[in-house]
C-alpha positions in Angstrom: 5.7 -11.8 -5.2 1.9 -11.8 -5.1 -0.6 -12.5 -7.8 -2.9 -9.8 -6.5 -0.5 -7.1 -7.4 -0.8 -5.6 -10.9 2.3 -3.5 -11.4 1.0 -1.9 -14.6 -2.2 -0.8 -12.9 -0.2 0.7 -10.0 2.0 2.6 -12.4 -1.0 3.8 -14.4 -2.8 5.0 -11.3 0.3 6.8 -10.1 1.1 8.5 -13.4 -2.5 9.5 -14.1 -3.0 10.9 -10.7 -5.8 8.4 -9.8 -4.2 7.7 -6.5 -1.4 9.2 -4.4 1.9 7.4 -3.8 0.9 7.1 -0.2 -2.4 5.4 -1.0 -0.8 3.0 -3.4 2.1 2.2 -1.0 -0.5 1.4 1.7 -2.4 -0.8 -0.7 0.8 -2.5 -1.9 1.9 -3.3 1.7 -1.4 -4.8 2.7 -1.7 -6.9 -0.5 1.9 -8.1 -0.4 1.8 -9.1 3.2 -1.8 -10.3 3.6 -1.0 -14.0 3.0 2.7 -14.4 3.9 5.9 -12.7 5.0 7.8 -10.9 2.3 11.5 -10.0 2.1 12.3 -6.3 2.4 14.3 -6.5 -0.8 11.2 -7.9 -2.7 9.1 -5.0 -1.4 11.7 -2.5 -2.3 12.1 -3.9 -5.8 8.4 -3.9 -6.4 8.0 -0.3 -5.0 10.8 0.8 -7.3 9.2 -1.0 -10.3 6.0 0.9 -9.6 7.7 4.2 -9.0 6.8 4.5 -5.3 9.3 6.4 -3.1 11.0 4.0 -0.7 10.8 6.6 2.1 7.0 6.5 1.8 6.9 2.7 2.0 9.2 2.7 5.0 7.1 5.4 6.8 3.9 3.4 6.2 5.7 0.3 7.5 6.1 2.0 10.8 2.6 3.4 10.8 1.1 0.0 10.1 3.4 -1.6 12.8 4.8 -4.1 10.3 7.5 -6.0 12.0 10.7 -7.2 10.5 13.1 -9.9 11.4 16.4 -11.1 10.0 16.4 -14.7 8.9 19.3 -16.2 6.9 20.8 -12.9 6.1 17.6 -11.4 4.8 15.1 -9.0 6.4 11.5 -10.3 6.3 8.4 -8.1 6.8 5.3 -9.4 8.6 1.9 -7.7 8.9 0.8 -8.0 12.5 -2.5 -9.5 13.5 -5.1 -6.9 14.5 -6.1 -6.9 18.1 -9.4 -5.9 19.5 -7.9 -2.6 20.5 -6.9 -1.9 16.9 -10.4 -2.6 15.4 -12.0 0.8 15.8 -8.9 2.5 14.2 -8.6 -0.1 11.5 -12.3 0.3 10.6 -11.9 4.0 10.4 -8.7 3.9 8.4 -10.1 1.3 5.9 -13.4 3.2 5.6 -11.6 6.5 4.9 -9.2 4.8 2.4 -12.1 3.0 0.7 -14.1 6.2 0.4 -11.1 8.1 -1.0 -10.4 5.3 -3.4 -14.0 5.3 -4.6 -13.9 9.1 -5.1 -10.7 8.8 -7.0 -11.9 6.0 -9.3 -15.2 7.9 -10.0 -13.2 11.0 -10.8 -10.9 9.0 -13.1 -13.9 7.6 -15.0 -15.3 11.1 -15.4 -11.8 12.5 -16.1 -12.2 15.1 -13.3 -8.9 16.5 -12.1 -8.3 15.4 -8.5 -7.8 19.0 -7.5 -11.5 19.5 -8.0 -12.5 16.8 -5.5 
């Protein structure tokens, strides 16, 4: 699907509690769709391979306003372009996600349980 997606790393982060399923699903969607449209079946297969709940992926699809269209019998997902109105929200969301990710990675390196964060 995408060379930027390391399935083993996603699985490890999920199983070791380094990141939540929601954080990983959000990251997966952005990485998978950042450079091209992807079939829904590819996204579903990848999410299943990682161990991400499909319901979480679908909910984030709605939240991120990812569009879908049917072409040749397949559903394709497309990450919409950000508009000027979206920028403040996108900056806040990305900053919060980045800060949470940094905290989680630091805790992982120190082996601090996430509950203590």
